TIVO-2410 file (N, C-alpha, C; in nm, 3 decimals):
# residues 122
REC num residu      c1      c2      c3 atome chaine
REC   1      M   0.377  -7.162   3.729     N      A
REC   1      M   0.518  -7.077   3.666    CA      A
REC   1      M   0.528  -7.151   3.540     C      A
REC   2      Y   0.553  -7.051   3.450     N      A
REC   2      Y   0.587  -7.128   3.328    CA      A
REC   2      Y   0.692  -7.072   3.248     C      A
REC   3      G   0.760  -7.135   3.167     N      A
REC   3      G   0.898  -7.102   3.105    CA      A
REC   3      G   0.885  -6.992   3.007     C      A
REC   4      R   0.958  -6.939   2.912     N      A
REC   4      R   0.940  -6.852   2.812    CA      A
REC   4      R   0.834  -6.868   2.731     C      A
REC   5      S   0.869  -6.993   2.694     N      A
REC   5      S   0.788  -7.064   2.550    CA      A
REC   5      S   0.659  -7.083   2.598     C      A
REC   6      G   0.629  -7.053   2.741     N      A
REC   6      G   0.474  -7.078   2.781    CA      A
REC   6      G   0.474  -7.198   2.843     C      A
REC   7      E   0.588  -7.296   2.859     N      A
REC   7      E   0.563  -7.453   2.904    CA      A
REC   7      E   0.646  -7.447   3.007     C      A
REC   8      L   0.635  -7.520   3.123     N      A
REC   8      L   0.678  -7.544   3.249    CA      A
REC   8      L   0.833  -7.556   3.193     C      A
REC   9      D   0.902  -7.494   3.275     N      A
REC   9      D   1.044  -7.518   3.263    CA      A
REC   9      D   1.085  -7.616   3.399     C      A
REC  10      T   1.069  -7.750   3.339     N      A
REC  10      T   1.100  -7.871   3.465    CA      A
REC  10      T   1.221  -7.858   3.520     C      A
REC  11      G   1.315  -7.815   3.466     N      A
REC  11      G   1.477  -7.772   3.502    CA      A
REC  11      G   1.498  -7.702   3.573     C      A
REC  12      K   1.417  -7.585   3.610     N      A
REC  12      K   1.434  -7.504   3.706    CA      A
REC  12      K   1.312  -7.480   3.826     C      A
REC  13      T   1.223  -7.562   3.824     N      A
REC  13      T   1.109  -7.600   3.871    CA      A
REC  13      T   1.142  -7.739   3.964     C      A
REC  14      G   1.208  -7.674   4.127     N      A
REC  14      G   1.192  -7.824   4.215    CA      A
REC  14      G   1.128  -7.847   4.261     C      A
REC  15      L   1.095  -7.957   4.321     N      A
REC  15      L   0.982  -8.053   4.377    CA      A
REC  15      L   1.031  -8.097   4.525     C      A
REC  16      S   1.128  -8.030   4.574     N      A
REC  16      S   1.185  -8.102   4.709    CA      A
REC  16      S   1.071  -8.075   4.820     C      A
REC  17      F   0.999  -7.956   4.802     N      A
REC  17      F   0.910  -7.959   4.898    CA      A
REC  17      F   0.798  -8.040   4.916     C      A
REC  18      F   0.798  -8.135   4.808     N      A
REC  18      F   0.703  -8.247   4.820    CA      A
REC  18      F   0.762  -8.370   4.940     C      A
REC  19      K   0.874  -8.385   4.973     N      A
REC  19      K   0.969  -8.466   5.033    CA      A
REC  19      K   0.928  -8.497   5.189     C      A
REC  20      G   0.900  -8.564   5.251     N      A
REC  20      G   0.853  -8.598   5.376    CA      A
REC  20      G   0.696  -8.555   5.412     C      A
REC  21      T   0.620  -8.519   5.312     N      A
REC  21      T   0.488  -8.494   5.354    CA      A
REC  21      T   0.405  -8.607   5.316     C      A
REC  22      T   0.280  -8.615   5.395     N      A
REC  22      T   0.210  -8.712   5.388    CA      A
REC  22      T   0.078  -8.709   5.307     C      A
REC  23      L   0.037  -8.787   5.245     N      A
REC  23      L  -0.104  -8.756   5.155    CA      A
REC  23      L  -0.227  -8.803   5.254     C      A
REC  24      T  -0.291  -8.711   5.303     N      A
REC  24      T  -0.394  -8.692   5.379    CA      A
REC  24      T  -0.521  -8.685   5.348     C      A
REC  25      Q  -0.574  -8.649   5.188     N      A
REC  25      Q  -0.693  -8.637   5.151    CA      A
REC  25      Q  -0.676  -8.671   5.020     C      A
REC  26      I  -0.816  -8.762   4.938     N      A
REC  26      I  -0.836  -8.746   4.833    CA      A
REC  26      I  -0.964  -8.692   4.773     C      A
REC  27      C  -0.974  -8.583   4.705     N      A
REC  27      C  -1.101  -8.521   4.705    CA      A
REC  27      C  -1.135  -8.558   4.535     C      A
REC  28      L  -1.286  -8.601   4.531     N      A
REC  28      L  -1.296  -8.646   4.393    CA      A
REC  28      L  -1.449  -8.568   4.362     C      A
REC  29      G  -1.363  -8.501   4.207     N      A
REC  29      G  -1.520  -8.420   4.176    CA      A
REC  29      G  -1.578  -8.457   4.018     C      A
REC  30      S  -1.674  -8.397   3.956     N      A
REC  30      S  -1.720  -8.472   3.863    CA      A
REC  30      S  -1.613  -8.419   3.741     C      A
REC  31      N  -1.528  -8.360   3.790     N      A
REC  31      N  -1.410  -8.307   3.663    CA      A
REC  31      N  -1.298  -8.294   3.711     C      A
REC  32      D  -1.278  -8.315   3.787     N      A
REC  32      D  -1.116  -8.310   3.866    CA      A
REC  32      D  -1.113  -8.401   3.998     C      A
REC  33      L  -0.972  -8.397   4.006     N      A
REC  33      L  -0.951  -8.494   4.155    CA      A
REC  33      L  -0.825  -8.424   4.243     C      A
REC  34      G  -0.838  -8.423   4.355     N      A
REC  34      G  -0.775  -8.310   4.434    CA      A
REC  34      G  -0.701  -8.437   4.537     C      A
REC  35      L  -0.582  -8.409   4.555     N      A
REC  35      L  -0.492  -8.472   4.654    CA      A
REC  35      L  -0.453  -8.360   4.771     C      A
REC  36      N  -0.468  -8.377   4.852     N      A
REC  36      N  -0.366  -8.291   4.966    CA      A
REC  36      N  -0.294  -8.345   5.076     C      A
REC  37      F  -0.189  -8.268   5.090     N      A
REC  37      F  -0.084  -8.316   5.172    CA      A
REC  37      F  -0.059  -8.251   5.274     C      A
REC  38      D  -0.008  -8.283   5.355     N      A
REC  38      D   0.004  -8.214   5.495    CA      A
REC  38      D   0.114  -8.097   5.507     C      A
REC  39      L   0.184  -8.081   5.594     N      A
REC  39      L   0.310  -7.988   5.621    CA      A
REC  39      L   0.410  -8.001   5.542     C      A
REC  40      P   0.490  -7.892   5.467     N      A
REC  40      P   0.377  -7.780   5.426    CA      A
REC  40      P   0.246  -7.819   5.358     C      A
REC  41      P   0.133  -7.743   5.384     N      A
REC  41      P   0.035  -7.782   5.290    CA      A
REC  41      P   0.062  -7.785   5.137     C      A
REC  42      I   0.020  -7.897   5.087     N      A
REC  42      I   0.026  -7.892   4.938    CA      A
REC  42      I  -0.087  -7.946   4.881     C      A
REC  43      Q  -0.159  -7.873   4.759     N      A
REC  43      Q  -0.243  -7.934   4.706    CA      A
REC  43      Q  -0.220  -7.935   4.568     C      A
REC  44      I  -0.260  -8.082   4.491     N      A
REC  44      I  -0.241  -8.110   4.351    CA      A
REC  44      I  -0.444  -8.121   4.300     C      A
REC  45      M  -0.431  -8.046   4.188     N      A
REC  45      M  -0.563  -8.045   4.141    CA      A
REC  45      M  -0.551  -8.106   4.002     C      A
REC  46      M  -0.614  -8.212   3.993     N      A
REC  46      M  -0.593  -8.285   3.837    CA      A
REC  46      M  -0.686  -8.270   3.767     C      A
REC  47      Q  -0.705  -8.253   3.604     N      A
REC  47      Q  -0.810  -8.265   3.521    CA      A
REC  47      Q  -0.724  -8.361   3.424     C      A
REC  48      S  -0.664  -8.443   3.490     N      A
REC  48      S  -0.558  -8.523   3.376    CA      A
REC  48      S  -0.601  -8.699   3.405     C      A
REC  49      D  -0.572  -8.770   3.343     N      A
REC  49      D  -0.542  -8.900   3.358    CA      A
REC  49      D  -0.409  -8.910   3.469     C      A
REC  50      F  -0.404  -9.013   3.507     N      A
REC  50      F  -0.278  -9.065   3.618    CA      A
REC  50      F  -0.283  -9.208   3.607     C      A
REC  51      G  -0.106  -9.268   3.661     N      A
REC  51      G  -0.101  -9.376   3.653    CA      A
REC  51      G  -0.053  -9.459   3.798     C      A
REC  52      T  -0.055  -9.558   3.857     N      A
REC  52      T  -0.030  -9.617   3.983    CA      A
REC  52      T   0.131  -9.677   3.907     C      A
REC  53      K   0.200  -9.704   4.020     N      A
REC  53      K   0.311  -9.812   3.999    CA      A
REC  53      K   0.345  -9.879   4.117     C      A
REC  54      V   0.322 -10.002   4.168     N      A
REC  54      V   0.314 -10.067   4.284    CA      A
REC  54      V   0.453 -10.142   4.284     C      A
REC  55      V   0.514 -10.185   4.366     N      A
REC  55      V   0.650 -10.257   4.344    CA      A
REC  55      V   0.607 -10.388   4.337     C      A
REC  56      G   0.687 -10.448   4.207     N      A
REC  56      G   0.635 -10.584   4.178    CA      A
REC  56      G   0.531 -10.569   4.117     C      A
REC  57      Q   0.479 -10.464   4.038     N      A
REC  57      Q   0.386 -10.503   3.978    CA      A
REC  57      Q   0.387 -10.415   3.835     C      A
REC  58      E   0.313 -10.408   3.734     N      A
REC  58      E   0.319 -10.332   3.624    CA      A
REC  58      E   0.244 -10.196   3.644     C      A
REC  59      R   0.324 -10.114   3.595     N      A
REC  59      R   0.215  -9.994   3.592    CA      A
REC  59      R   0.086  -9.996   3.533     C      A
REC  60      M  -0.007  -9.920   3.618     N      A
REC  60      M  -0.137  -9.916   3.574    CA      A
REC  60      M  -0.196  -9.763   3.581     C      A
REC  61      L  -0.260  -9.771   3.425     N      A
REC  61      L  -0.321  -9.600   3.348    CA      A
REC  61      L  -0.450  -9.610   3.436     C      A
REC  62      H  -0.499  -9.506   3.477     N      A
REC  62      H  -0.616  -9.453   3.503    CA      A
REC  62      H  -0.664  -9.334   3.476     C      A
REC  63      D  -0.813  -9.370   3.442     N      A
REC  63      D  -0.881  -9.191   3.383    CA      A
REC  63      D  -0.957  -9.148   3.542     C      A
REC  64      L  -0.938  -9.024   3.523     N      A
REC  64      L  -0.944  -8.934   3.618    CA      A
REC  64      L  -1.101  -8.988   3.725     C      A
REC  65      T  -1.187  -9.091   3.691     N      A
REC  65      T  -1.312  -9.109   3.741    CA      A
REC  65      T  -1.259  -9.192   3.844     C      A
REC  66      N  -1.136  -9.233   3.844     N      A
REC  66      N  -1.078  -9.332   3.927    CA      A
REC  66      N  -0.990  -9.336   4.025     C      A
REC  67      G  -1.021  -9.230   4.082     N      A
REC  67      G  -0.920  -9.164   4.203    CA      A
REC  67      G  -0.951  -9.204   4.295     C      A
REC  68      H  -1.057  -9.290   4.327     N      A
REC  68      H  -1.061  -9.403   4.472    CA      A
REC  68      H  -0.951  -9.501   4.451     C      A
REC  69      L  -0.914  -9.514   4.366     N      A
REC  69      L  -0.787  -9.614   4.332    CA      A
REC  69      L  -0.667  -9.576   4.425     C      A
REC  70      L  -0.681  -9.434   4.452     N      A
REC  70      L  -0.537  -9.398   4.527    CA      A
REC  70      L  -0.534  -9.403   4.678     C      A
REC  71      R  -0.659  -9.453   4.718     N      A
REC  71      R  -0.671  -9.501   4.866    CA      A
REC  71      R  -0.561  -9.552   4.936     C      A
REC  72      S  -0.490  -9.646   4.866     N      A
REC  72      S  -0.393  -9.716   4.932    CA      A
REC  72      S  -0.239  -9.653   4.972     C      A
REC  73      F  -0.260  -9.509   4.909     N      A
REC  73      F  -0.134  -9.405   4.912    CA      A
REC  73      F  -0.170  -9.319   5.050     C      A
REC  74      L  -0.318  -9.353   5.086     N      A
REC  74      L  -0.323  -9.214   5.221    CA      A
REC  74      L  -0.263  -9.277   5.327     C      A
REC  75      N  -0.221  -9.158   5.385     N      A
REC  75      N  -0.131  -9.143   5.507    CA      A
REC  75      N   0.009  -9.213   5.496     C      A
REC  76      R   0.056  -9.190   5.353     N      A
REC  76      R   0.148  -9.249   5.312    CA      A
REC  76      R   0.258  -9.119   5.265     C      A
REC  77      E   0.404  -9.142   5.330     N      A
REC  77      E   0.512  -9.015   5.330    CA      A
REC  77      E   0.546  -9.040   5.159     C      A
REC  78      V   0.563  -8.891   5.090     N      A
REC  78      V   0.624  -8.886   4.999    CA      A
REC  78      V   0.816  -8.916   5.017     C      A
REC  79      S   0.858  -8.990   4.933     N      A
REC  79      S   1.021  -9.010   4.987    CA      A
REC  79      S   1.065  -8.935   4.852     C      A
REC  80      D   1.012  -8.881   4.752     N      A
REC  80      D   1.085  -8.879   4.646    CA      A
REC  80      D   0.985  -8.774   4.534     C      A
REC  81      A   1.037  -8.693   4.474     N      A
REC  81      A   0.904  -8.632   4.375    CA      A
REC  81      A   1.056  -8.565   4.264     C      A
REC  82      A   0.993  -8.632   4.126     N      A
REC  82      A   1.043  -8.566   4.019    CA      A
REC  82      A   0.991  -8.553   3.892     C      A
REC  83      W   1.023  -8.491   3.805     N      A
REC  83      W   0.972  -8.456   3.657    CA      A
REC  83      W   0.985  -8.598   3.569     C      A
REC  84      G   0.894  -8.641   3.506     N      A
REC  84      G   0.923  -8.745   3.384    CA      A
REC  84      G   0.888  -8.662   3.260     C      A
REC  85      E   0.884  -8.740   3.171     N      A
REC  85      E   0.890  -8.680   3.047    CA      A
REC  85      E   0.708  -8.620   3.052     C      A
REC  86      K   0.726  -8.514   2.951     N      A
REC  86      K   0.663  -8.447   2.862    CA      A
REC  86      K   0.515  -8.378   3.005     C      A
REC  87      G   0.611  -8.327   3.132     N      A
REC  87      G   0.565  -8.272   3.216    CA      A
REC  87      G   0.502  -8.368   3.331     C      A
REC  88      T   0.547  -8.511   3.299     N      A
REC  88      T   0.490  -8.607   3.377    CA      A
REC  88      T   0.539  -8.591   3.578     C      A
REC  89      L   0.457  -8.553   3.640     N      A
REC  89      L   0.486  -8.546   3.789    CA      A
REC  89      L   0.473  -8.728   3.833     C      A
REC  90      I   0.630  -8.697   3.913     N      A
REC  90      I   0.611  -8.855   3.962    CA      A
REC  90      I   0.622  -8.844   4.097     C      A
REC  91      L   0.561  -8.877   4.171     N      A
REC  91      L   0.526  -8.927   4.326    CA      A
REC  91      L   0.597  -9.027   4.388     C      A
REC  92      T   0.691  -9.057   4.415     N      A
REC  92      T   0.765  -9.192   4.503    CA      A
REC  92      T   0.695  -9.205   4.633     C      A
REC  93      F   0.655  -9.287   4.701     N      A
REC  93      F   0.598  -9.313   4.838    CA      A
REC  93      F   0.690  -9.371   4.940     C      A
REC  94      A   0.699  -9.389   5.031     N      A
REC  94      A   0.782  -9.470   5.112    CA      A
REC  94      A   0.746  -9.626   5.070     C      A
REC  95      G   0.837  -9.713   5.061     N      A
REC  95      G   0.806  -9.833   4.998    CA      A
REC  95      G   0.854  -9.863   4.860     C      A
REC  96      G   0.828  -9.768   4.818     N      A
REC  96      G   0.874  -9.749   4.663    CA      A
REC  96      G   0.729  -9.719   4.529     C      A
REC  97      D   0.636  -9.755   4.604     N      A
REC  97      D   0.488  -9.740   4.499    CA      A
REC  97      D   0.497  -9.596   4.474     C      A
REC  98      Q   0.457  -9.567   4.328     N      A
REC  98      Q   0.462  -9.438   4.276    CA      A
REC  98      Q   0.313  -9.407   4.230     C      A
REC  99      V   0.300  -9.231   4.242     N      A
REC  99      V   0.190  -9.215   4.155    CA      A
REC  99      V   0.233  -9.103   4.047     C      A
REC 100      L   0.168  -9.131   3.919     N      A
REC 100      L   0.214  -9.069   3.828    CA      A
REC 100      L   0.103  -8.979   3.764     C      A
REC 101      I   0.125  -8.840   3.783     N      A
REC 101      I   0.059  -8.738   3.711    CA      A
REC 101      I   0.069  -8.696   3.559     C      A
REC 102      F  -0.037  -8.714   3.485     N      A
REC 102      F   0.036  -8.681   3.350    CA      A
REC 102      F  -0.042  -8.541   3.324     C      A
REC 103      D   0.050  -8.504   3.206     N      A
REC 103      D   0.026  -8.364   3.140    CA      A
REC 103      D  -0.039  -8.411   2.983     C      A
REC 104      D  -0.170  -8.449   3.016     N      A
REC 104      D  -0.233  -8.530   2.861    CA      A
REC 104      D  -0.300  -8.407   2.804     C      A
REC 105      S  -0.269  -8.286   2.810     N      A
REC 105      S  -0.399  -8.163   2.694    CA      A
REC 105      S  -0.306  -8.104   2.645     C      A
REC 106      D  -0.259  -8.076   2.514     N      A
REC 106      D  -0.198  -7.938   2.483    CA      A
REC 106      D  -0.259  -7.834   2.465     C      A
REC 107      Q  -0.437  -7.848   2.486     N      A
REC 107      Q  -0.476  -7.721   2.473    CA      A
REC 107      Q  -0.523  -7.657   2.618     C      A
REC 108      F  -0.536  -7.719   2.750     N      A
REC 108      F  -0.576  -7.666   2.881    CA      A
REC 108      F  -0.460  -7.752   2.947     C      A
REC 109      E  -0.469  -7.688   3.120     N      A
REC 109      E  -0.405  -7.720   3.198    CA      A
REC 109      E  -0.434  -7.866   3.255     C      A
REC 110      S  -0.366  -7.941   3.242     N      A
REC 110      S  -0.367  -8.087   3.324    CA      A
REC 110      S  -0.398  -8.108   3.466     C      A
REC 111      Y  -0.304  -8.023   3.528     N      A
REC 111      Y  -0.281  -8.020   3.671    CA      A
REC 111      Y  -0.237  -7.912   3.720     C      A
REC 112      T  -0.287  -7.875   3.869     N      A
REC 112      T  -0.169  -7.759   3.914    CA      A
REC 112      T  -0.145  -7.814   4.040     C      A
REC 113      I  -0.014  -7.762   4.099     N      A
REC 113      I   0.053  -7.787   4.241    CA      A
REC 113      I   0.046  -7.609   4.356     C      A
REC 114      S  -0.016  -7.660   4.428     N      A
REC 114      S  -0.021  -7.522   4.512    CA      A
REC 114      S   0.072  -7.552   4.631     C      A
REC 115      H   0.145  -7.467   4.666     N      A
REC 115      H   0.236  -7.476   4.804    CA      A
REC 115      H   0.309  -7.344   4.835     C      A
REC 116      S   0.314  -7.291   4.964     N      A
REC 116      S   0.370  -7.193   5.014    CA      A
REC 116      S   0.327  -7.063   4.937     C      A
REC 117      G   0.228  -7.046   4.893     N      A
REC 117      G   0.203  -6.919   4.792    CA      A
REC 117      G   0.165  -6.959   4.663     C      A
REC 118      Q   0.259  -7.034   4.635     N      A
REC 118      Q   0.282  -7.047   4.492    CA      A
REC 118      Q   0.187  -7.154   4.424     C      A
REC 119      T   0.195  -7.139   4.258     N      A
REC 119      T   0.096  -7.221   4.208    CA      A
REC 119      T   0.192  -7.244   4.089     C      A
REC 120      I   0.202  -7.397   4.074     N      A
REC 120      I   0.293  -7.461   3.903    CA      A
REC 120      I   0.136  -7.523   3.854     C      A
REC 121      V   0.152  -7.433   3.702     N      A
REC 121      V   0.036  -7.503   3.619    CA      A
REC 121      V   0.116  -7.585   3.509     C      A
REC 122      V   0.045  -7.710   3.494     N      A
REC 122      V   0.109  -7.782   3.389    CA      A
REC 122      V  -0.024  -7.808   3.302     C      A
***
């Protein structure tokens, strides 16, 4: 879903469907990283860098090849999802730890979110 200018209209694209879902799978590819959540099924396919913010620690930035660093988020429930600056997706998990997925390309899609037959492209 894109806005009129070709960019995502985050003000009109809600993320409430993430609340209460659990991260059940991390899929590592040579050029992408997949995150799968349970009921309702949600899939994020990333071609971008990401960050993690653990309570009591500073935010850490990671490149796509370090997807294994998300293992500590497996089987944890999402308590909130929000849009940050410049198309950043912020997923907050139970306990307050966060995963940040960045829109770091002006020319190509950085990530997609698929749920309930809809696809959000950022």
